[in-house]
PDB file of N, CA, C and O in Angstrom:
ATOM      1  N   MET A   1     135.475-125.833  69.671  1.00  0.00           N
ATOM      2  CA  MET A   1     135.948-124.382  70.135  1.00  0.00           C
ATOM      3  C   MET A   1     137.499-124.899  70.516  1.00  0.00           C
ATOM      4  O   MET A   1     137.699-126.066  70.851  1.00  0.00           O
ATOM      5  N   VAL A   2     138.340-124.123  70.448  1.00  0.00           N
ATOM      6  CA  VAL A   2     139.773-124.229  71.034  1.00  0.00           C
ATOM      7  C   VAL A   2     139.736-123.912  72.445  1.00  0.00           C
ATOM      8  O   VAL A   2     138.976-123.010  72.799  1.00  0.00           O
ATOM      9  N   ARG A   3     140.357-124.442  73.204  1.00  0.00           N
ATOM     10  CA  ARG A   3     140.582-124.308  74.590  1.00  0.00           C
ATOM     11  C   ARG A   3     142.045-123.593  74.670  1.00  0.00           C
ATOM     12  O   ARG A   3     142.922-123.725  73.817  1.00  0.00           O
ATOM     13  N   TYR A   4     142.128-122.904  75.714  1.00  0.00           N
ATOM     14  CA  TYR A   4     143.567-121.977  75.610  1.00  0.00           C
ATOM     15  C   TYR A   4     144.002-122.396  77.132  1.00  0.00           C
ATOM     16  O   TYR A   4     143.223-122.663  78.047  1.00  0.00           O
ATOM     17  N   TYR A   5     145.516-122.388  77.188  1.00  0.00           N
ATOM     18  CA  TYR A   5     145.897-122.868  78.597  1.00  0.00           C
ATOM     19  C   TYR A   5     147.196-122.095  78.530  1.00  0.00           C
ATOM     20  O   TYR A   5     147.842-121.760  77.538  1.00  0.00           O
ATOM     21  N   HIS A   6     147.472-121.854  80.049  1.00  0.00           N
ATOM     22  CA  HIS A   6     148.738-121.329  80.301  1.00  0.00           C
ATOM     23  C   HIS A   6     149.966-122.014  80.044  1.00  0.00           C
ATOM     24  O   HIS A   6     149.872-123.238  79.942  1.00  0.00           O
ATOM     25  N   GLY A   7     151.275-121.418  79.895  1.00  0.00           N
ATOM     26  CA  GLY A   7     152.462-122.269  79.796  1.00  0.00           C
ATOM     27  C   GLY A   7     152.887-123.009  80.692  1.00  0.00           C
ATOM     28  O   GLY A   7     153.700-123.907  80.469  1.00  0.00           O
ATOM     29  N   HIS A   8     152.322-122.704  82.031  1.00  0.00           N
ATOM     30  CA  HIS A   8     153.046-123.385  83.235  1.00  0.00           C
ATOM     31  C   HIS A   8     152.152-124.548  83.378  1.00  0.00           C
ATOM     32  O   HIS A   8     152.624-125.492  84.011  1.00  0.00           O
ATOM     33  N   ASP A   9     150.843-124.682  82.874  1.00  0.00           N
ATOM     34  CA  ASP A   9     150.098-125.892  82.714  1.00  0.00           C
ATOM     35  C   ASP A   9     150.521-126.862  82.063  1.00  0.00           C
ATOM     36  O   ASP A   9     149.798-127.858  82.082  1.00  0.00           O
ATOM     37  N   LEU A  10     151.683-126.927  81.345  1.00  0.00           N
ATOM     38  CA  LEU A  10     152.379-128.093  80.465  1.00  0.00           C
ATOM     39  C   LEU A  10     152.959-129.056  81.159  1.00  0.00           C
ATOM     40  O   LEU A  10     153.178-128.808  82.345  1.00  0.00           O
ATOM     41  N   PRO A  11     153.308-130.222  80.687  1.00  0.00           N
ATOM     42  CA  PRO A  11     152.641-130.814  79.715  1.00  0.00           C
ATOM     43  C   PRO A  11     151.379-131.402  80.124  1.00  0.00           C
ATOM     44  O   PRO A  11     150.583-131.582  79.203  1.00  0.00           O
ATOM     45  N   GLY A  12     150.987-131.764  81.351  1.00  0.00           N
ATOM     46  CA  GLY A  12     149.481-132.132  81.577  1.00  0.00           C
ATOM     47  C   GLY A  12     149.072-133.508  80.856  1.00  0.00           C
ATOM     48  O   GLY A  12     149.996-134.229  80.480  1.00  0.00           O
ATOM     49  N   ASN A  13     148.034-133.829  80.685  1.00  0.00           N
ATOM     50  CA  ASN A  13     147.846-135.131  80.024  1.00  0.00           C
ATOM     51  C   ASN A  13     147.501-134.888  78.288  1.00  0.00           C
ATOM     52  O   ASN A  13     147.153-135.764  77.495  1.00  0.00           O
ATOM     53  N   GLY A  14     147.662-133.802  78.077  1.00  0.00           N
ATOM     54  CA  GLY A  14     147.373-133.553  76.602  1.00  0.00           C
ATOM     55  C   GLY A  14     148.236-134.233  75.780  1.00  0.00           C
ATOM     56  O   GLY A  14     147.740-134.705  74.757  1.00  0.00           O
ATOM     57  N   TRP A  15     149.626-134.428  76.015  1.00  0.00           N
ATOM     58  CA  TRP A  15     150.328-135.083  75.344  1.00  0.00           C
ATOM     59  C   TRP A  15     150.071-136.636  74.683  1.00  0.00           C
ATOM     60  O   TRP A  15     150.641-137.301  73.818  1.00  0.00           O
ATOM     61  N   ALA A  16     149.049-136.814  75.461  1.00  0.00           N
ATOM     62  CA  ALA A  16     148.829-138.462  75.163  1.00  0.00           C
ATOM     63  C   ALA A  16     147.504-138.714  74.346  1.00  0.00           C
ATOM     64  O   ALA A  16     147.048-139.826  74.077  1.00  0.00           O
ATOM     65  N   ILE A  17     147.025-137.636  74.037  1.00  0.00           N
ATOM     66  CA  ILE A  17     145.437-137.412  73.418  1.00  0.00           C
ATOM     67  C   ILE A  17     145.579-136.434  72.183  1.00  0.00           C
ATOM     68  O   ILE A  17     145.407-135.217  72.249  1.00  0.00           O
ATOM     69  N   PRO A  18     145.918-137.140  71.052  1.00  0.00           N
ATOM     70  CA  PRO A  18     145.984-136.227  69.785  1.00  0.00           C
ATOM     71  C   PRO A  18     144.831-135.304  69.652  1.00  0.00           C
ATOM     72  O   PRO A  18     144.981-134.105  69.414  1.00  0.00           O
ATOM     73  N   ASP A  19     143.668-135.880  69.810  1.00  0.00           N
ATOM     74  CA  ASP A  19     142.749-134.239  69.506  1.00  0.00           C
ATOM     75  C   ASP A  19     142.767-133.383  70.742  1.00  0.00           C
ATOM     76  O   ASP A  19     142.212-132.285  70.701  1.00  0.00           O
ATOM     77  N   LEU A  20     143.234-133.710  71.602  1.00  0.00           N
ATOM     78  CA  LEU A  20     143.479-132.396  72.497  1.00  0.00           C
ATOM     79  C   LEU A  20     144.417-131.374  72.015  1.00  0.00           C
ATOM     80  O   LEU A  20     144.169-130.171  71.926  1.00  0.00           O
ATOM     81  N   ILE A  21     145.795-132.114  71.637  1.00  0.00           N
ATOM     82  CA  ILE A  21     146.805-131.251  70.864  1.00  0.00           C
ATOM     83  C   ILE A  21     146.179-130.412  69.758  1.00  0.00           C
ATOM     84  O   ILE A  21     146.759-129.378  69.427  1.00  0.00           O
ATOM     85  N   THR A  22     145.036-130.771  69.152  1.00  0.00           N
ATOM     86  CA  THR A  22     144.578-130.152  67.947  1.00  0.00           C
ATOM     87  C   THR A  22     143.882-129.361  68.331  1.00  0.00           C
ATOM     88  O   THR A  22     143.812-128.374  67.599  1.00  0.00           O
ATOM     89  N   THR A  23     143.091-129.335  69.507  1.00  0.00           N
ATOM     90  CA  THR A  23     142.101-128.304  69.871  1.00  0.00           C
ATOM     91  C   THR A  23     142.530-127.406  70.858  1.00  0.00           C
ATOM     92  O   THR A  23     141.694-126.585  71.235  1.00  0.00           O
ATOM     93  N   THR A  24     143.752-127.376  71.409  1.00  0.00           N
ATOM     94  CA  THR A  24     144.162-126.393  72.573  1.00  0.00           C
ATOM     95  C   THR A  24     145.461-125.554  71.919  1.00  0.00           C
ATOM     96  O   THR A  24     146.188-125.913  70.992  1.00  0.00           O
ATOM     97  N   LYS A  25     145.509-124.375  72.671  1.00  0.00           N
ATOM     98  CA  LYS A  25     146.797-123.239  72.324  1.00  0.00           C
ATOM     99  C   LYS A  25     146.780-122.598  73.494  1.00  0.00           C
ATOM    100  O   LYS A  25     145.851-122.507  74.297  1.00  0.00           O
ATOM    101  N   LEU A  26     148.117-122.055  73.557  1.00  0.00           N
ATOM    102  CA  LEU A  26     148.336-121.083  74.728  1.00  0.00           C
ATOM    103  C   LEU A  26     147.441-119.919  74.845  1.00  0.00           C
ATOM    104  O   LEU A  26     146.832-119.313  73.964  1.00  0.00           O
ATOM    105  N   LYS A  27     147.491-119.732  76.147  1.00  0.00           N
ATOM    106  CA  LYS A  27     146.215-118.510  76.308  1.00  0.00           C
ATOM    107  C   LYS A  27     146.762-117.325  75.719  1.00  0.00           C
ATOM    108  O   LYS A  27     145.942-116.535  75.252  1.00  0.00           O
ATOM    109  N   LYS A  28     147.949-117.043  75.647  1.00  0.00           N
ATOM    110  CA  LYS A  28     148.033-115.692  74.641  1.00  0.00           C
ATOM    111  C   LYS A  28     147.653-115.420  73.382  1.00  0.00           C
ATOM    112  O   LYS A  28     147.759-114.319  72.843  1.00  0.00           O
ATOM    113  N   PHE A  29     146.987-116.900  72.649  1.00  0.00           N
ATOM    114  CA  PHE A  29     146.217-116.902  71.340  1.00  0.00           C
ATOM    115  C   PHE A  29     144.427-116.667  71.708  1.00  0.00           C
ATOM    116  O   PHE A  29     143.533-116.692  70.862  1.00  0.00           O
ATOM    117  N   ALA A  30     144.264-116.456  73.111  1.00  0.00           N
ATOM    118  CA  ALA A  30     142.869-116.378  73.357  1.00  0.00           C
ATOM    119  C   ALA A  30     141.960-115.542  72.715  1.00  0.00           C
ATOM    120  O   ALA A  30     140.765-115.807  72.579  1.00  0.00           O
ATOM    121  N   TYR A  31     142.581-114.416  72.273  1.00  0.00           N
ATOM    122  CA  TYR A  31     141.806-113.461  71.708  1.00  0.00           C
ATOM    123  C   TYR A  31     141.291-113.482  70.346  1.00  0.00           C
ATOM    124  O   TYR A  31     140.653-112.597  69.776  1.00  0.00           O
ATOM    125  N   GLN A  32     141.767-114.958  69.772  1.00  0.00           N
ATOM    126  CA  GLN A  32     141.522-115.362  68.258  1.00  0.00           C
ATOM    127  C   GLN A  32     140.204-116.216  68.476  1.00  0.00           C
ATOM    128  O   GLN A  32     139.669-116.564  67.424  1.00  0.00           O
ATOM    129  N   GLU A  33     139.618-116.595  69.581  1.00  0.00           N
ATOM    130  CA  GLU A  33     138.289-117.206  69.776  1.00  0.00           C
ATOM    131  C   GLU A  33     138.299-118.161  68.643  1.00  0.00           C
ATOM    132  O   GLU A  33     137.423-118.113  67.780  1.00  0.00           O
ATOM    133  N   GLU A  34     139.218-118.987  68.617  1.00  0.00           N
ATOM    134  CA  GLU A  34     139.473-120.118  67.383  1.00  0.00           C
ATOM    135  C   GLU A  34     138.357-121.142  67.381  1.00  0.00           C
ATOM    136  O   GLU A  34     137.762-121.369  68.435  1.00  0.00           O
ATOM    137  N   TYR A  35     138.089-121.669  66.450  1.00  0.00           N
ATOM    138  CA  TYR A  35     137.165-122.986  66.395  1.00  0.00           C
ATOM    139  C   TYR A  35     138.217-123.897  65.435  1.00  0.00           C
ATOM    140  O   TYR A  35     139.065-123.387  64.702  1.00  0.00           O
ATOM    141  N   ARG A  36     138.016-125.177  65.571  1.00  0.00           N
ATOM    142  CA  ARG A  36     138.918-126.002  64.590  1.00  0.00           C
ATOM    143  C   ARG A  36     138.166-127.318  64.394  1.00  0.00           C
ATOM    144  O   ARG A  36     137.661-127.985  65.297  1.00  0.00           O
ATOM    145  N   PHE A  37     138.160-127.662  62.785  1.00  0.00           N
ATOM    146  CA  PHE A  37     137.689-128.561  62.396  1.00  0.00           C
ATOM    147  C   PHE A  37     138.720-129.669  62.129  1.00  0.00           C
ATOM    148  O   PHE A  37     139.680-129.453  61.389  1.00  0.00           O
ATOM    149  N   ALA A  38     138.527-130.841  62.722  1.00  0.00           N
ATOM    150  CA  ALA A  38     139.633-131.741  62.457  1.00  0.00           C
ATOM    151  C   ALA A  38     139.013-133.159  62.271  1.00  0.00           C
ATOM    152  O   ALA A  38     138.155-133.681  62.983  1.00  0.00           O
ATOM    153  N   TYR A  39     139.686-133.727  61.054  1.00  0.00           N
ATOM    154  CA  TYR A  39     139.009-135.411  61.147  1.00  0.00           C
ATOM    155  C   TYR A  39     140.155-136.013  60.557  1.00  0.00           C
ATOM    156  O   TYR A  39     141.150-135.409  60.157  1.00  0.00           O
ATOM    157  N   THR A  40     139.929-137.412  60.523  1.00  0.00           N
ATOM    158  CA  THR A  40     141.128-138.202  59.971  1.00  0.00           C
ATOM    159  C   THR A  40     140.501-139.513  59.213  1.00  0.00           C
ATOM    160  O   THR A  40     139.455-140.048  59.579  1.00  0.00           O
ATOM    161  N   LYS A  41     141.149-139.873  58.306  1.00  0.00           N
ATOM    162  CA  LYS A  41     140.744-141.214  57.763  1.00  0.00           C
ATOM    163  C   LYS A  41     141.665-142.281  58.170  1.00  0.00           C
ATOM    164  O   LYS A  41     141.739-143.280  57.456  1.00  0.00           O
ATOM    165  N   THR A  42     142.432-142.180  59.317  1.00  0.00           N
ATOM    166  CA  THR A  42     143.300-143.251  59.970  1.00  0.00           C
ATOM    167  C   THR A  42     143.004-142.848  61.480  1.00  0.00           C
ATOM    168  O   THR A  42     142.259-141.951  61.873  1.00  0.00           O
ATOM    169  N   ASP A  43     143.815-143.785  62.272  1.00  0.00           N
ATOM    170  CA  ASP A  43     143.538-143.702  63.550  1.00  0.00           C
ATOM    171  C   ASP A  43     144.575-142.504  64.430  1.00  0.00           C
ATOM    172  O   ASP A  43     145.101-142.642  65.534  1.00  0.00           O
ATOM    173  N   ALA A  44     144.623-141.418  63.567  1.00  0.00           N
ATOM    174  CA  ALA A  44     145.490-140.430  63.999  1.00  0.00           C
ATOM    175  C   ALA A  44     145.025-139.872  65.436  1.00  0.00           C
ATOM    176  O   ALA A  44     145.856-139.311  66.150  1.00  0.00           O
ATOM    177  N   PHE A  45     143.959-139.998  65.771  1.00  0.00           N
ATOM    178  CA  PHE A  45     143.450-139.444  66.917  1.00  0.00           C
ATOM    179  C   PHE A  45     143.472-140.336  68.333  1.00  0.00           C
ATOM    180  O   PHE A  45     143.182-139.992  69.479  1.00  0.00           O
ATOM    181  N   LYS A  46     143.928-141.614  67.802  1.00  0.00           N
ATOM    182  CA  LYS A  46     143.949-142.756  68.842  1.00  0.00           C
ATOM    183  C   LYS A  46     144.573-142.363  70.043  1.00  0.00           C
ATOM    184  O   LYS A  46     145.362-141.419  70.030  1.00  0.00           O
ATOM    185  N   PHE A  47     144.330-142.936  71.012  1.00  0.00           N
ATOM    186  CA  PHE A  47     144.935-142.303  72.361  1.00  0.00           C
ATOM    187  C   PHE A  47     146.381-142.914  72.331  1.00  0.00           C
ATOM    188  O   PHE A  47     146.627-144.067  71.977  1.00  0.00           O
ATOM    189  N   GLU A  48     147.279-142.017  72.737  1.00  0.00           N
ATOM    190  CA  GLU A  48     148.719-142.251  72.859  1.00  0.00           C
ATOM    191  C   GLU A  48     149.292-142.741  71.322  1.00  0.00           C
ATOM    192  O   GLU A  48     150.284-143.464  71.236  1.00  0.00           O
ATOM    193  N   ASN A  49     148.667-142.339  70.318  1.00  0.00           N
ATOM    194  CA  ASN A  49     149.097-142.292  68.889  1.00  0.00           C
ATOM    195  C   ASN A  49     149.911-140.775  68.638  1.00  0.00           C
ATOM    196  O   ASN A  49     149.581-139.876  67.864  1.00  0.00           O
ATOM    197  N   VAL A  50     151.109-140.831  69.591  1.00  0.00           N
ATOM    198  CA  VAL A  50     151.790-139.835  69.338  1.00  0.00           C
ATOM    199  C   VAL A  50     153.327-140.070  69.287  1.00  0.00           C
ATOM    200  O   VAL A  50     153.754-141.126  69.754  1.00  0.00           O
ATOM    201  N   LYS A  51     154.190-139.165  68.755  1.00  0.00           N
ATOM    202  CA  LYS A  51     155.680-139.121  68.711  1.00  0.00           C
ATOM    203  C   LYS A  51     155.849-137.892  69.497  1.00  0.00           C
ATOM    204  O   LYS A  51     155.345-136.797  69.249  1.00  0.00           O
ATOM    205  N   VAL A  52     156.769-138.269  70.668  1.00  0.00           N
ATOM    206  CA  VAL A  52     157.102-137.074  71.400  1.00  0.00           C
ATOM    207  C   VAL A  52     158.599-137.107  71.263  1.00  0.00           C
ATOM    208  O   VAL A  52     159.365-138.054  71.442  1.00  0.00           O
ATOM    209  N   GLN A  53     158.865-135.794  70.884  1.00  0.00           N
ATOM    210  CA  GLN A  53     160.625-135.415  70.985  1.00  0.00           C
ATOM    211  C   GLN A  53     160.880-134.281  70.851  1.00  0.00           C
ATOM    212  O   GLN A  53     160.042-133.726  70.141  1.00  0.00           O
ATOM    213  N   LEU A  54     161.811-133.510  71.268  1.00  0.00           N
ATOM    214  CA  LEU A  54     162.325-132.169  71.552  1.00  0.00           C
ATOM    215  C   LEU A  54     163.087-131.873  69.907  1.00  0.00           C
ATOM    216  O   LEU A  54     164.041-132.488  69.431  1.00  0.00           O
ATOM    217  N   VAL A  55     162.395-130.867  69.350  1.00  0.00           N
ATOM    218  CA  VAL A  55     162.889-130.401  67.807  1.00  0.00           C
ATOM    219  C   VAL A  55     163.225-129.160  68.143  1.00  0.00           C
ATOM    220  O   VAL A  55     162.583-128.514  68.971  1.00  0.00           O
ATOM    221  N   ASP A  56     164.359-128.674  67.471  1.00  0.00           N
ATOM    222  CA  ASP A  56     164.976-127.232  67.405  1.00  0.00           C
ATOM    223  C   ASP A  56     164.041-126.772  66.181  1.00  0.00           C
ATOM    224  O   ASP A  56     164.136-127.176  65.022  1.00  0.00           O
ATOM    225  N   ARG A  57     163.043-125.767  66.724  1.00  0.00           N
ATOM    226  CA  ARG A  57     162.296-125.222  65.559  1.00  0.00           C
ATOM    227  C   ARG A  57     163.154-124.658  64.140  1.00  0.00           C
ATOM    228  O   ARG A  57     162.718-124.655  62.989  1.00  0.00           O
ATOM    229  N   LYS A  58     164.262-124.273  64.532  1.00  0.00           N
ATOM    230  CA  LYS A  58     165.051-123.498  63.226  1.00  0.00           C
ATOM    231  C   LYS A  58     165.623-124.656  62.637  1.00  0.00           C
ATOM    232  O   LYS A  58     166.221-124.412  61.590  1.00  0.00           O
ATOM    233  N   THR A  59     165.618-126.156  63.091  1.00  0.00           N
ATOM    234  CA  THR A  59     166.376-127.173  62.169  1.00  0.00           C
ATOM    235  C   THR A  59     165.397-128.226  61.803  1.00  0.00           C
ATOM    236  O   THR A  59     165.673-129.262  61.197  1.00  0.00           O
ATOM    237  N   ARG A  60     164.386-127.912  62.172  1.00  0.00           N
ATOM    238  CA  ARG A  60     163.161-129.058  61.854  1.00  0.00           C
ATOM    239  C   ARG A  60     162.941-129.348  60.317  1.00  0.00           C
ATOM    240  O   ARG A  60     162.898-128.478  59.448  1.00  0.00           O
ATOM    241  N   PRO A  61     162.839-130.384  60.166  1.00  0.00           N
ATOM    242  CA  PRO A  61     162.700-130.765  58.486  1.00  0.00           C
ATOM    243  C   PRO A  61     161.478-130.394  57.956  1.00  0.00           C
ATOM    244  O   PRO A  61     160.484-130.264  58.670  1.00  0.00           O
ATOM    245  N   ALA A  62     161.470-130.192  56.627  1.00  0.00           N
ATOM    246  CA  ALA A  62     160.632-129.393  55.865  1.00  0.00           C
ATOM    247  C   ALA A  62     159.268-130.611  55.813  1.00  0.00           C
ATOM    248  O   ALA A  62     159.342-131.840  55.829  1.00  0.00           O
ATOM    249  N   PRO A  63     158.195-129.816  55.753  1.00  0.00           N
ATOM    250  CA  PRO A  63     156.800-130.856  55.462  1.00  0.00           C
ATOM    251  C   PRO A  63     156.941-131.677  54.199  1.00  0.00           C
ATOM    252  O   PRO A  63     157.358-131.194  53.146  1.00  0.00           O
ATOM    253  N   LYS A  64     156.550-133.023  54.359  1.00  0.00           N
ATOM    254  CA  LYS A  64     156.393-133.747  53.227  1.00  0.00           C
ATOM    255  C   LYS A  64     155.196-133.705  52.659  1.00  0.00           C
ATOM    256  O   LYS A  64     154.297-134.303  53.251  1.00  0.00           O
ATOM    257  N   PRO A  65     154.880-133.019  51.421  1.00  0.00           N
ATOM    258  CA  PRO A  65     153.614-132.916  50.821  1.00  0.00           C
ATOM    259  C   PRO A  65     153.043-134.215  50.416  1.00  0.00           C
ATOM    260  O   PRO A  65     151.829-134.336  50.247  1.00  0.00           O
ATOM    261  N   ASN A  66     153.717-135.008  50.283  1.00  0.00           N
ATOM    262  CA  ASN A  66     153.260-136.448  49.532  1.00  0.00           C
ATOM    263  C   ASN A  66     152.362-137.194  50.847  1.00  0.00           C
ATOM    264  O   ASN A  66     151.432-137.984  50.683  1.00  0.00           O
ATOM    265  N   GLU A  67     152.868-136.751  52.094  1.00  0.00           N
ATOM    266  CA  GLU A  67     152.344-137.504  53.144  1.00  0.00           C
ATOM    267  C   GLU A  67     150.957-136.979  53.595  1.00  0.00           C
ATOM    268  O   GLU A  67     150.326-137.308  54.599  1.00  0.00           O
ATOM    269  N   HIS A  68     150.626-136.094  52.633  1.00  0.00           N
ATOM    270  CA  HIS A  68     149.167-135.531  53.271  1.00  0.00           C
ATOM    271  C   HIS A  68     148.171-135.530  52.145  1.00  0.00           C
ATOM    272  O   HIS A  68     148.384-135.280  50.959  1.00  0.00           O
ATOM    273  N   PHE A  69     146.992-135.872  52.765  1.00  0.00           N
ATOM    274  CA  PHE A  69     146.157-135.895  51.639  1.00  0.00           C
ATOM    275  C   PHE A  69     145.203-134.582  51.377  1.00  0.00           C
ATOM    276  O   PHE A  69     145.069-133.870  52.372  1.00  0.00           O
ATOM    277  N   HIS A  70     144.644-134.232  50.405  1.00  0.00           N
ATOM    278  CA  HIS A  70     143.822-133.303  50.149  1.00  0.00           C
ATOM    279  C   HIS A  70     142.460-133.427  49.758  1.00  0.00           C
ATOM    280  O   HIS A  70     141.982-133.896  48.725  1.00  0.00           O
ATOM    281  N   GLU A  71     141.877-132.892  50.832  1.00  0.00           N
ATOM    282  CA  GLU A  71     140.236-133.216  50.929  1.00  0.00           C
ATOM    283  C   GLU A  71     139.643-131.903  50.907  1.00  0.00           C
ATOM    284  O   GLU A  71     140.282-130.932  51.309  1.00  0.00           O
ATOM    285  N   THR A  72     138.282-131.787  50.397  1.00  0.00           N
ATOM    286  CA  THR A  72     137.540-130.846  50.647  1.00  0.00           C
ATOM    287  C   THR A  72     136.267-131.108  51.837  1.00  0.00           C
ATOM    288  O   THR A  72     135.414-131.995  51.805  1.00  0.00           O
ATOM    289  N   LEU A  73     136.412-130.246  52.671  1.00  0.00           N
ATOM    290  CA  LEU A  73     135.206-130.429  53.356  1.00  0.00           C
ATOM    291  C   LEU A  73     134.110-129.410  53.531  1.00  0.00           C
ATOM    292  O   LEU A  73     134.376-128.271  53.916  1.00  0.00           O
ATOM    293  N   HIS A  74     133.000-129.762  53.281  1.00  0.00           N
ATOM    294  CA  HIS A  74     131.901-128.933  53.028  1.00  0.00           C
ATOM    295  C   HIS A  74     131.203-128.913  54.346  1.00  0.00           C
ATOM    296  O   HIS A  74     130.724-129.921  54.866  1.00  0.00           O
ATOM    297  N   LEU A  75     131.163-127.534  54.938  1.00  0.00           N
ATOM    298  CA  LEU A  75     130.567-127.266  56.165  1.00  0.00           C
ATOM    299  C   LEU A  75     129.317-126.553  56.242  1.00  0.00           C
ATOM    300  O   LEU A  75     128.717-126.484  57.315  1.00  0.00           O
ATOM    301  N   GLY A  76     128.811-125.935  55.029  1.00  0.00           N
ATOM    302  CA  GLY A  76     127.681-125.400  55.035  1.00  0.00           C
ATOM    303  C   GLY A  76     127.709-123.880  55.427  1.00  0.00           C
ATOM    304  O   GLY A  76     128.837-123.394  55.507  1.00  0.00           O
ATOM    305  N   ASP A  77     126.782-123.162  55.651  1.00  0.00           N
ATOM    306  CA  ASP A  77     126.794-121.681  56.132  1.00  0.00           C
ATOM    307  C   ASP A  77     127.314-121.848  57.609  1.00  0.00           C
ATOM    308  O   ASP A  77     126.784-122.600  58.427  1.00  0.00           O
ATOM    309  N   LEU A  78     128.674-120.874  57.913  1.00  0.00           N
ATOM    310  CA  LEU A  78     129.272-120.542  59.278  1.00  0.00           C
ATOM    311  C   LEU A  78     129.245-119.270  59.635  1.00  0.00           C
ATOM    312  O   LEU A  78     130.103-118.903  60.438  1.00  0.00           O
ATOM    313  N   HIS A  79     128.225-118.258  59.111  1.00  0.00           N
ATOM    314  CA  HIS A  79     128.468-116.884  59.558  1.00  0.00           C
ATOM    315  C   HIS A  79     128.012-116.756  60.704  1.00  0.00           C
ATOM    316  O   HIS A  79     128.198-115.628  61.163  1.00  0.00           O
ATOM    317  N   ASP A  80     127.310-117.688  61.581  1.00  0.00           N
ATOM    318  CA  ASP A  80     126.977-117.618  63.105  1.00  0.00           C
ATOM    319  C   ASP A  80     128.341-117.724  63.968  1.00  0.00           C
ATOM    320  O   ASP A  80     128.458-117.235  65.091  1.00  0.00           O
ATOM    321  N   ILE A  81     129.195-118.321  63.392  1.00  0.00           N
ATOM    322  CA  ILE A  81     130.464-118.549  64.222  1.00  0.00           C
ATOM    323  C   ILE A  81     131.854-118.162  63.477  1.00  0.00           C
ATOM    324  O   ILE A  81     132.932-118.439  64.001  1.00  0.00           O
ATOM    325  N   CYS A  82     131.776-117.600  62.400  1.00  0.00           N
ATOM    326  CA  CYS A  82     132.910-117.061  61.834  1.00  0.00           C
ATOM    327  C   CYS A  82     132.951-115.719  61.421  1.00  0.00           C
ATOM    328  O   CYS A  82     131.898-115.189  61.068  1.00  0.00           O
ATOM    329  N   ARG A  83     134.160-114.993  61.408  1.00  0.00           N
ATOM    330  CA  ARG A  83     134.292-113.701  61.047  1.00  0.00           C
ATOM    331  C   ARG A  83     135.245-113.926  59.780  1.00  0.00           C
ATOM    332  O   ARG A  83     136.018-114.881  59.707  1.00  0.00           O
ATOM    333  N   ILE A  84     135.103-112.917  58.760  1.00  0.00           N
ATOM    334  CA  ILE A  84     135.981-113.092  57.727  1.00  0.00           C
ATOM    335  C   ILE A  84     136.933-112.022  57.842  1.00  0.00           C
ATOM    336  O   ILE A  84     136.498-110.969  58.309  1.00  0.00           O
ATOM    337  N   HIS A  85     138.171-112.078  57.504  1.00  0.00           N
ATOM    338  CA  HIS A  85     139.471-111.251  57.721  1.00  0.00           C
ATOM    339  C   HIS A  85     139.911-111.177  56.482  1.00  0.00           C
ATOM    340  O   HIS A  85     140.272-112.139  55.803  1.00  0.00           O
ATOM    341  N   VAL A  86     139.890-109.687  56.053  1.00  0.00           N
ATOM    342  CA  VAL A  86     140.698-109.463  54.778  1.00  0.00           C
ATOM    343  C   VAL A  86     141.942-108.605  54.984  1.00  0.00           C
ATOM    344  O   VAL A  86     142.162-107.520  55.522  1.00  0.00           O
ATOM    345  N   PHE A  87     142.751-109.624  54.269  1.00  0.00           N
ATOM    346  CA  PHE A  87     144.266-108.961  54.522  1.00  0.00           C
ATOM    347  C   PHE A  87     144.732-108.210  53.291  1.00  0.00           C
ATOM    348  O   PHE A  87     145.829-107.651  53.287  1.00  0.00           O
TER     349      PHE A  87
END
């Protein structure tokens, strides 16, 4: 389950814990009641395994698809924790 925080609570200790970065969001998104599934085949969630830098969101580089693995995660029946949103 995602935990939500207020902007004035930043940065806290979350910067050093990659799995906290993955499972926390700003409080303004709490209405989403989000769950996230995250896993890694590397040491991506290792303590302090982060690169901290200030980036202008308008000029950040495009993602590099060749750096990402394509995996299928079979989770089974999630009807008790999920809602389908049709757009």
